N, C-alpha and C positions, 0 to 999 in steps of 0.2 A: 378630408382624408388625413391632411397633414396634421392637424389638431388630434385625430384619432390615433395616429402614430406616435405622436409625442406623450399622449395620455397613456398608451400601451407600454411605453418605456417605463413609466411611473409605476405601473400595475402589475409587473412581471413576477411579483412575489418577493423582490429582494427587500423591501420595506424601505427603499430610499429611492430618489430618482437617479441616482447613479454615485460613482465613486470618485468623478473628477479625474479619471486617468486618461490622458491623451491616447489617440490610436497607436498601434504599434506601426510605425512608418520610417524608422530611422535606418539609412543605408548602412551596411546591406541588409535589408528585411528579410528575416527568417520565414516570412510568409511570401509566398510567390504570386499568390493571388486567391481568388473565391471562385468556386464553382457552384452556381445555385440553379434552381428550377423547381417546378411542382413536383409533388408526389408521382412516382410512377415514370419520371421522364428519363431514368437511366444514367442518371448523374453518379451514382455511386460506382457503377461498372466503367463508367468513362474515366472517373478519377483514378481508379486502379490502373488502367491501361496507361495513362499519362504519367503516373507515378512510377511506374515500372520503365517506363522509356526514359525519365529524367532522374531518377533516384530520390524522389520526393517522398515524405510520409504524409499521411492524411489526417487531418483533424475534422471530426464530425461536427456539424452545426445543426442538430436537430434536438428540439427540445423534448422530445419523447424518447428518443434512442438512447439518451444518457442513463435510462432506468432499467434496471436488472430486471428479468422475467418478463419483458415485454418485446423480445426480439422479432417475434412472428408479426405481430400485429402492427409494429411500427415499422417494417420492412427494412430493419436492420441488415447490414451484409453479413453474410455468415462467414465464419472464420475460413472455410474452404474456397470462398470467394476472393478473399482478400490477396491471396497469391504472395503472401510473404510480405506485403507492403504493410510497415507500421500504422496502426489506425488508433487514433487517441479519442477519448469521451465517448465510447460506446460501452453502455452497461457499467457504469461507474458509480451510479447512485441507488440506494434503496427507493423503491417506489413510494415509501411513506415519507420521504424526505420531499422537500421543495427546492429544485434545483432551478435557480433563478439566473437571469442574464448577467448580473455582475459576477456570479460565481463562474459562469461559463467564460466570460472574459479573463478572469484570473488564471483559470486552469488551461484555457487554450494558449495564452501567451506562456505559461510555463512549459507547455509541451512544445510549443514552436521554438523556445529558447532552448530547451534541452536538446532536442533534435538538431539543432545548429550549432551549438556550442561543443555537444559531445561527439557528434558523428558527422558535422559539415553538411548535414542534410536539411534542405529547405522542406516547408510543408505547404500543402494545398489544402484550403479549407473548403469543405463540401457539405452541403445541407440545403434544407428548404425552410428554415425558420428565419425569416427575413429580420425580425428584432435582433436575434442573436448575431448574424452576420453584420449588420449595421452597428451594433455596440462594439464589436470586436474591430471592425474596419475604421470606423469614425470616432470611436471612444464615446463614453459615458458621460452625462451631463451631473455636475455636482449638486446635490439637493439634500433635503432634510432626511433624517433617519426614520425609522418606523417606531411606533408607539403601540405596543401589543395591548395595552390596557385600554388605548382609545380605539383600537381595531376591535376589541372584544365588545366595547361599548356600541360600536356601530353595527357589528353583526348581531348584537341581542336585539337592537331596535329594527333591523331588517326582518329577523324573525318574528317579532311583534306587530310591526306596522305594515311589512312588506317593502320591497326595494322601491317600488314607485314612489312612496312617501319621501324617501331620502333622495331620489331622483329630484323630486320637485323642489326639495331644500338645496341641493347642489345647484338647481338652475336660477336660484336667487343670488347665489354668491359668485358663480361662475357660468353664466349661460352660454359662453362659447363651447366650453368643454362639455356641459352637458348636453348640447345639440349633438356631439359626437358619440354618446353613449346611450346604448339602449336602456329603457327603464327598468328592465329586470337584470340587468349587467351588474350584479351586487359586487364582484371584485373591483370592478373599475370604479363604481360610485363610491366604494369605501376608500379607496386610495385617494382619490380626488378630494374628497371630504377630509381625509386625514392630513393631506397637504395643506389645504386651507386652515384647518384648526392648529396645525404646528406651527404655520409661519406667518398667518395672517394676509397670505397672498393668494390669489386664484391660480391655479394650474397654468392657465393660459399665460399667464406673466412668465412662469418657469419655461413655458413652451417657447415664447418669444425669444428669452436669452438663449436656449438651445439652438434655435434656428441662427442666430447670430454667429454662434461659436462654430457651427458646422458650415456656414457660409465662408468663414476665414479659413478653413483647412486647405491646404496644398494639395498636390496630386497623390491619390491614393492607389494601393494596389488594386489591379484591375478586378471587376466584378462581371463575371460571364454567366450569363443566364441561358438555359436550354428552353427553347421555345418550340412546342409541338403544335400542329394544327388541332383544333378543339376535338374534331371527330376521333382523330387518331390516339390523342390523349385519353379520351373517353374509353375507347377500346382498350387501351393498355392497362387503365386503372379497373375496369370490370374484369379483365383477366387476370391481374395481380391479386384481387379480393379472392377471386376463386382458388387461386393458388395458395393463398395464405390460409383458407378455409380447410383445405386438404393438408396442408402442413401441420394443423393442429391449433390453429388461433382460437376456437371454443374451448378448448382444455387449457389454453394458456390464460383466457379471459377468466375461467371459472377459478383458476388459481389465484389470479390477482384479486378477484373479489373476495377470496376467503380471507385475505390478509387485513379485512376491515379498514380501508385506508381512511385517513382524516378527511372530513368533508373539504377541507380547503386544499388538499393534495392535488397537483396538476394531473399525476398519473390517473388518478379517478375519474378524470372527465376525458381522457384519451379517446380519440375517434373510434367507435367501434366497440370499445370494451364494455361501457355500461349496458349496450344493446344486447351483447352476447351473454352477459352476465344474467341479464333478464331471462334469456333462453334457458340457460342453466337451472334458473329458479322455477321453469315452467311458465314465466309470464307471458312470454311472447314465442311465436312460431320462428324456427330457424329460417325457412325461405324467404320470409317477409323481412326478416332482420338483415339477411344478406343483400336483398335489393336496396333497403334503406342504407346500409352501410356504402354500398356503391354509389347512391345517389350524393350522400354526405361527402365522401371523398372527391367525387367530381366537382362538387361546390367548393370545398376546400381549396383545391388545385386552381380554380379559378380565382379565388381570393390571393392565393399565393402569388399567381402571376399579375394580379393587380398591384400588389405590393412591389414586387421587383420592376414593373414597367414604369414606376413612378420613382424609382431612383434616380438621381441626378446624373450618373454617369454609367449606368448598367449598360451593359453591352449584350442585346439580345442575339444568339446565334439559332439559326433553324436547325432542328434536330433532323436525324436521318442520315442518309449517305455523305461520307466525307465529314462528318460532324467532328470527328477526332482533331484532324489537321486544322479546321476552322477555329476550334476552342483553343488549341495549343498555340495558334498564331497569336490569339489575343491575349494569352495568359503572359507569353514571352515578350510581350512588346516592351515592357517595362524594364526588362532585364538587361 
């Protein structure tokens, strides 16, 4: 899993392993801490309650909520639910763009610095994209840049030969990384081969250096993760999908599909949108798709929790009665 996480940091679309920027942790830190959890865990509403209590701003760490026109299907907090609390990095990018982790780190740090320097207000980072939270909290590892011509060459080969052929090629030069990548995961296969072709070094070596760097980090802002019993979280997810459908998610998905997003666009593959676009084209039935989305969302939530449980110093807080006070206590420990 650790190798997969390192490889994911290299394949986030930024075109480089990262920008070699240390984590934002100088005292006094403008970031008070990180509130994370799976989809439908209630973290956005809880973040607003805590922000109102302490005068904080909120920085969203959600890799799909950054895109405009996807508010319903990504579960982005509505302006009316923000209750006057400043929110950053919601709906700031065109869905035809690729908003990668390195850009998130840059813009999140700028937002936190602005709130602190201009208003004396600290920020709470809230979201479910583990890669982005880790990048902001622990820093990004320096590595090679992207080579678009090389990427186009590899994409063309995948189109002609299939991703499995390139996966077999990757297994010859970096078996450790290849073992963590599904044979049809074209994006990560391309990035791993790109790194090897650009540097002559396998991605697993870059990973080992990143692990050493992270091990040397000092105390970090607290990372608090909401933890629901599986059955209750499943119920919440199912109910939220129904609410999203009633709120107009099918129409939102149809509008997104009409933009003809580039094949490599992350927004194109956002959970539920391709399936609902297929409904709009008459290719699938809506009831079937709704149940498929619920299942996929439940599976995604489990993968989110797997990620957070493996963070070295994440604090899991049982959701439910009294959660606000328990989360608040953890976030304020370092202040």
